[in-house]
N, C-alpha and C positions, 0 to 999 in steps of 0.2 A: 398425185396432187401435191402429195405428203414431201414425196423425193425432188419433186420442183419447187419446193417450199424450202426445204433443206437445200439445194443445191444455191438457190439465192442468198438464202441466209451465211450459208459455209462462204460463198463468194464474198460479200460483205465483210466477214470476219479477215479474211485472207489479203483482200484489200488492205482492211486496218492495220492488220502485223507488219506487211510489207511495207506501209505509209510510215510505219514507226520506227521496224529493222534495220531497210536498209539507211535510212541517212544513219543512225544512232552506227549500224558499223562502216559506214563510209566516214562519220566524223572521228570515228577512233581510230581507223586509217590514218586518216590525215593528221591527226593527234600525234601518233607512233612515229612517221614520216616526221615530224615535225624535233620530236623529241632525240630522234637518230640524228638527225640533221645539228642540232645544239651540240649533241654532246663529242660527233666528231669534228664536228669545226673549232669546239674546244681545242681537242687533240693536234688539228693540224695549224690552229692560232699557235700551240706550244712551240711546234716544231718548226715555225715560222719565225722565232722568237730565235730559237737554237741557231737554226740557219744563217741570221741576221748579225748574231755572236760571231757566228763561227766566219763570216764573211769579213767582217770588222777585225776579226783577232787572227786568221789568218790559220786557226787554229782548228782543221776539219775532223779531227780524229778523235771528237768526242759527240758527233753527231750519228757515224757511222752506228757504233753498240745502241745508243738510243731508238732509233729506228728500226735495228734491228730484233732489241727486244721487245719493240711493241707490235710490228708486224708478227713476231711467231706467236705473242699472248694472244692476239685478236684475229690472229688472219687474215691482216690488210696486207696491203702492197704501199710502198711509200716510195714515192720519188722527189729529191731536192734539185733545183735546178736553179744558175744563175739567169741575169737578166740578156744573156747572149744567148740564154737554151743550154747549155754544156752542162751536162749530166752531174752531179757534185758529188750526192748520195745516189743507194738505192736497198732497198729490203721486201721483201715479199712478191709471188709469183703475179704478174699481170703480164695485159698486152701492149704495156709501155707508156710514156706518158700521151696525154690524149693533147693533141696541136691545138686543138679549139679552144679546150678551157686553158693551155697553156697561156696563151694571147692573150684571153679576158681576166687571168690572173695579172699578167704584167702590166697590163691598164689601170689594175689597181681595184679592178671589183672582185668580191668576193664572191663564194658560192651563196646563195638565198634561198635556193625552193630546190627541192629533190621531186622528184618523179614518184606520185603516190603507191604508198607499197601495198600490196595485195600477198595471200599465202602464195599465190602463184610467181610471185618476181616484182620488180627487179631482184636478182641474188646479188647484187655489187652496185652500190654508186658510187660517183666519183666527185670527190670535192676540194674543190682548188680555191689556196690563199696566198696572196700576196707577202712579199717577206720585204721588209725594212722601216724606216722610220719616218715619220710623216710623208710627204711625199716622195721621199727617195726610195722607189721600187728595188732590191739588191737582188732580187729574185724570186723564185713561187714554188708552194709545196703542193705535192699533188697527192691526195690519199683516197685509194680505193679501198671502201670498207663497206665487208660483208652485210646482211641485213637478214642472217637466218634469225637473231634472237628477235628481232623485232615483227619478221612473218611470223616467227611461233608464236608471238603475243596476236598479233593479228589475229592469227587462225584459231586461236585460243577462245577470242571473243566472239567471231563471227559464231563458231562452233558452237559458244553457251546461247547466242542471240538465234540461233536455228532449231536448239534442241527448245529452247522453253516456246519459242514459235511453235512450233511444233506439238509441244504441250498444249499451249494455249488453242490451238487449231483443233486437236483431237475432244480437248473439255467443249469446245464450242460448237463441235458436230454433237456434243452428245446432247448436248443444251438443246442446240438448233431441235435435234431430232423430237426429244421431248416437247419442246415447243409448239412445233409444228404439229404433234400428233395431241397436245392439248387445244391447239385453235380449230384443227381439222377435225377432233371428236363427233361434234353435233353433225358436221358436214358428213359424214362417214354414216352415224344411225340415222341421217334424214337418208341416204344415200340408200341405205340395204331397206328403210321400212318405205320406201316408196316401191324398191324392188317386189318387197314380198304384199303392198298394198295390190300392185296390177298384179300378183298371182290371187289375187283372190281374198288374202288374211284383212280383210277392213279390221278386223281387231288389233292389228300391229301398233304399235305408241313407242316413241321415244324417250329416253329418259333426261330429262331436259336439267342435269344438274352438274357437269361436266364443259368446260371451255369459255369462250369470253362471256361477257353478258350480253352482244346484242346476237350473238348466236343462240343464246340460251333463250333470247326471246323468241328468235325464230324458230325453234323447236316447240314451243310450247304452244304458239300460232300455228304450229303444221297441227300439233295435236287436236287442237279446237277446230281448225277447219276438218279434220280426219271423224271429229265426233260429229258436226254437224252433218257432213256428208254422208255417215253412217246411219243417223238418226232421220233422213233426208231419205234414204234409201228403204229403211224401217217401215216409214211410213209408208210408201210407196206398197213393200210388199204385202203390210198388213192392209191397205186399202183392196189392194189385188186382191188377195184371201178372203177377207172379209166380202167384198161386193160378189168374190163369184161363190162363197160358201151361200149368203144369204141370199142370193138366184137362184138358187136353186130347186128350192121348196117349191118358191111361187109357181119355178118352172114344170116343175112336176106335177103342181097340183092342176095350172095349165092344161098341159098335154093329158090329162085323167081327162078334166073337163070337158075336153074337145073330145076326147074317145065315147062321154057319154053323150055326145050330141050325134054320133054315125046314124042310129037309128030313125033318128028325125029327119035325115038329107032326104032330099029327091035326088034322082042321079044325075039330074043337071049340076048338083053342087059337091056331087062327090068328087071330082076332079083337083075341086079347089079347096076342095078336104085334103085332101092326099097332098097338097101343095105346101097348105098351110101345117101340116103335121113336118112335112122335111124339112122346113126352114124354121119350126121349133126343133126337130132334131140337130138339125145343123148350131141352132145356136147353145143347147145344152151340151151338145160336144167342143164349141169354145167355150164356153163358161168352166169347163170339165180341165180342158188344157191353162187355163188361164190358171185353175185352184191349183194345179200338177206345177205349173212351173215355177208360179210363188212359193211352193211349198219346197221343189228344187232349188229356186237359189236362197231360198231364206236357210235350207240344209247345208249349201255349199258356203256361207259366210259364216255357218256356227261350227266348221270344223275345223277352228283354230282352238275356240274355246273348247270344244266339246267333240272330239273326231268321231265320224259315224262310218270310216271307211275300216277295211278292216282285210285281212288275209282272203283271199276265196279262191276258189278253183274256175274262171274264167269258162273254161270249156264245159264242166256240169252243169254254169248254170245258161249258157248259150246252146243247147243239145236238144232239148225241148221246144224252145221258142222255135228254131230253125228247123225242127220237123213239120212243125205245124204250118209255117210257110211253105212249105214242100209240098205240100197238099193243095195250097192255095196255088201256087205256080204250075203245078201239073194238070191243075184245072183249067188257067187260063194256055196252055201251050208255050211257057216261058221256060228254056230250060235253066236250071237252078242246082247250081254247085259250090259245096260245100268245102273247103280245105283247113281241118282245126288239127293241132296236136294232140295225144293221147289225153297230157295233161299240163296246165300251165296255172301257177299261181302267181295273183297279180294284187296291188292293193287298192280297192274300191269297195262304192259302196252297195250292199248286196240289193240285187237284182236291177242296179243302174244299167248294165253292160247290155242286158237281154233287152231293157228297154229303149236303149239307144238304138240297136241293132232293129227292134221292132219298129221305130220310128223309119228308119231308112228304106226298109222292105217296103215298109209300106208306100212309101215313095217311090218304088223303082215298081212296086205294083200297079200302079196307076198310072205310068207312063213310057213304062217299055211293052211296045205292040208282041201280040203272038209269033214265035218264031224266037223271041230275043234272048239275051242271057243274062241271068244274075249269077254275081260271085261271091261269094263270104271266105272271104281268107284270114287268117289269123299267125300272124310270124311269131314265133316263141321268143327267136332271139332279138328282135327289135322290140316286141312287146306292141304289137300295132297291130288292131280291129279293120281291116278294110274292106267294104261293101260296095261293089263296083257293079255297074250294070250298061249295057252298049243303048240304053235310049237315045231322046235329043238332050239330054246334057244340058247345061249354062253356060253361059259367055260370061266369058271371065267377071265384067262389073257383074252381071247376076249372083255369082259364085261370091264377090265381096258383100252382095246383101241379103242375100239367102240367109242369115244366121241372126238378121235382122225382126224383131214381132211382127206380124201380120203382111208381112213381106210375101208376094205372089208375083209369079213370073208371067209378066203379060200375055204371054201367048197359052198362057194353061188357067187363067183369070176364073173360066167357068168349071173346073174343075172341083170335088167336094175337098174341105179342109178349111180350116182355121189361120194357116202360117205363124203355127207355134211350135209344129211339130221338131223345126229344128233348134229355133232357140232352144226348147226341152230338151234338144239331145246335148247342145254344146251345154248347157248348163249342167248337166248331169255327167259329162266329163269332166266338169272343172269340180264339180263335187267329187269326184273321183282322182281327182289331181293329177289328170291328163287335160290333153287338148283336143277339139275337136275339126278336124280343117277337111274341107269343099276342095278337090283336085277332078280335071277334065282326064276322063277314061281316055285310052287310045283305042281305036280310030276317033270313038265318040260315046259319049255317055257322060254320066256321072261319077265318082269315088269318093264315097265317105272313110274318112279315116280316122281312125281314135288312138291316139298317142296314149297305152296307159302305163302305172306305176309300177315299178318291182315290187315283191312282196317282201315284207320285213317280218322275218318268222320270229326274232326276239323281240319284236315291239307289241306291248301288248294293243289288243284294238280298245 
């Protein structure tokens, strides 16, 4: 946008310079052409008087030396003819008298205009002047004058106009760039701020002290909007965290009291007791997941002010978790394949990547049937953790909704779970500065992919 604004301003300056320089250059060329006409016509008039005097006295001897000296001095060509067209005297070199100009001069008309001169021509101009007194035309003087001096003056003036125009243009471009930078500085800051906020750094603010007043006010209102949105999100997280935390103790007490009732139940109420206990366990798991999600999101938002991610060996973190899951999958008859490099340093929150893998593997063990396959791979070059299974998978629309809180696939609504696992995994990936994506596995199944950040060995944790 800055380049477009500079281009617009520069175009306007070019139009202004052209609107001033072109008329000035044309006006000077016309002025210099007029001066040349006046000077050479004065010379032609003097020769016409000499020619008329020679015609009346019959003394033509003094005429030739005069025009010869003139032709030698100015590099011009002069022809003097009588009214019958007879050449009386000639000096200088040229193509010969112009018949049309001769006829016009013999009719009593003198040359009153010349073609406008430019640095490129014409190289010579013809001036015709009748000789005689009153209405008695006795002959004609043709003067072919060079224009080199006049064209040199025009070239010098046009060159000066060009140099001045280019200097003004260069200065205008510098001013336009500075002006565009000043105008667009708030827009650039807003663009950078919105990018960082979209990446999760809600602590980002703009400095509304440069630029037009209207855009500075926009920056101030943008900061106020971010503050309001951040405050609302903090209140939401605090409410979820507080509510989850406050519910844990009553739930624990309720489950304890329920266990104390077991000895007093008759055999007919045992089933209802078990179902009630299962619902309480499910509620406790949901409360725990809500608390973990609130804490994870709070940590992700706090990383801009107090970073909690650090360089760590993700292979060393994943190893024990994956080994514990191997026993689970072996018991279920599911092939479990792990391909990890010997060591890989990434920048992540401690225990976050194992927790993400734990959530993805927990979902896989629910949906992959016996005889299926679950594969965990870690690409050291791309910093990509991929957990893929060949279960039923999700459709494109379901994958787009699976990261929403409490979302459950309609086909799996009867399975245990709170619908918070994948949102927690996505929040953990964001806290590490990465991204979690759900993709289709081939030929069928689901692939959970986590892009991790490169380690920064020279950066303090």
